[in-house]
N, C-alpha and C positions, 0 to 999 in steps of 0.2 A: 624619170617619173616613177613614182612608187606604184607597184602593181596593185590593182584593186581600186584605184582612185583616179578621178579626172580633176585637174586643176584648171580653172577657167574664170574669166570675168563673168559677173552676173549679167543677165539680160533684163531690160526694163520691165518686162511682164512678169518677172519672178519676185515681185515685191512681197508676196505672202511667204515664200520660202526664206527670203532675206529677213523678214520680220521674225519668223519662227527661230531662225538661227541666232539672231541678236538676243531674243528673249532667253534662249537656252544659255547663251554666253553669260547673261546677267544673273543666272542662277548658279553659276560655277562657284566653287569654294573661294576662289581668288577674286571674284567679281568686285567685292567691296573696295579693293585696292587697285584693281586693274582697269576699271572703267570710270568715266566721269559722270555716268548716269546710273540710276538704279532700275531694277526691274519694275518697281512701282511707277516710276516716271515713264518708262518706255511702254508698258503694257496699255496705258490709257491714250497713247497717241492715236490720232485718227488715221484711217486708211490713206488719205491723201498725203500725209506726212511720209508714210512708208513708200508710197508710189513715187513721190518726187525724189526722195533720198535714193531709192534704187535706180531710178532712171538717170539721175545725175552721175552715178558712179558705175553705170553699166557700159557694156561694149557698144550699146546703141547711142551713147552720148557723143560719139564722134571723136576725131583725132585731136581736137582742141580741149577736150575735157581735162580738168585739173585733179580729178580723183577717179580711181578705179578700184572697185571691190572685187577681190579674187575669192573664190570659194573652192573648197575641196568637196567633191561629190563622190560617195562610195559607189561601187558598181551596182548596188541595189537601188540607187537613186537618192539615198539619204544624204542630206547636206550635213557635213560633220565638222567643217572648219572654215575660217575666213581670216583674211588680212586685207586692210584697206590701204591703198597707196595714194598719198596726197602730194601734189606738186606745190612747193612753197617758193614764192618769189621774193627776192631780196627787197627790203624796204616795207614789206607788208607785215602785219601782226599775226602771230600764231595764236592758238587757242589758250595759251597761258598768259597772253598779253605782251609777250616779248616781241621786239622787232626782229624780223628775219635778217641775218647778216649777209647771207649768200643763197643763191638758188640751190635748192636741195629737194630730195624726196623725203617724205615723212611717213613712216609705217605706224598705223593706228588700228584699233579695234581688232586686235589679234585674239583668236580663240580656236581651240581644237578640242572637240569632245574627248573626255578622258579615256573612253574605250579605244580611241584611235591614236593615242600618243605613243611615241617611241617607235613608230613605223616609217619615219621619213616624210610624213605628210606635211609637217610644219616646214621642213626644209624646202619642199616643193612649193608651198605657198610663198615663202620668202624668195625663192628663185623667180617666181612669177612677178612679184612686186618689184624686186630689184631689176629684173629684166625690163619691165615697163619703164622704170626710171632711166635706165640706160638708153632705151629707144627714144626717150624724151630729151636726151643729151645731158642729163644730170650727172654730176661727178661725185655726189655724196648722198648718202641716206642717213637719216637719223630716226630716233625713237626715244620715248621716255618710259622708264620702268620704275615703279614704286620701290622704295628702298627695302621693303619687306617682301617683295615678290621674287624670292631667290630662284624659284623654278624657272620663271620667265627669263630672268637675268642670265642664268646658266645657259639657256638655249641661245639667247642673243649673242653671248660671248663665244659659244661654239661656232655660231654662224659667221663670226668675224667682227661684230660690233664691239667697240671699245668705249669705256667711259671717258667723258671729256672733262669731268670735274665741274661741269655746269649742270643746271637743272632748275626746278622751280618748286615752290611750296604749294602743292595742290590741295584740294579739299580734304584729302585723306592722309596728307603728309608729304614728305620729300619725294619728288619725281626726278630720278637721275637721267641725264641725257647720255645716250650712247650713239656713236657714229660709225659708219662703214664707208670707206672710200669705194667708189664704183669704177 
């Protein structure tokens, strides 16, 4: 664990903090190719949207939850990063419209404030997400990265994710699939 930060799942009552972190992520220089929604779309969502989203991905959602949002909180209490871990079941459809071939974990909504990059915080967030997948009995994690998001792709490769040659044509261009055996 990186000194100066706590990595943990969100709690249901932290929807305001989760909203603020998501909005910050959507103002990042890579947001236009890293996320499937824009700041303008997210900022007008009502409070009940954020409450439900946070509750569903929180530690309070219980052991059967199929999503968990992990956050990096600096020692001063500032939320600086996040990664969401989704459980995908074989036979269901993912957000790109493709049918899931095998049970897997899927990492989405990855963000770390620029002032906190290069300190090991993102590795800790991924350790939390992949650890949760392992606890759920999953043997594989995957993610998608836009073909022009070289910074993110370099991190994913350093962490151990490898391109599969698969992907999908998203709203902003080609999204490359990368996988990590667990």
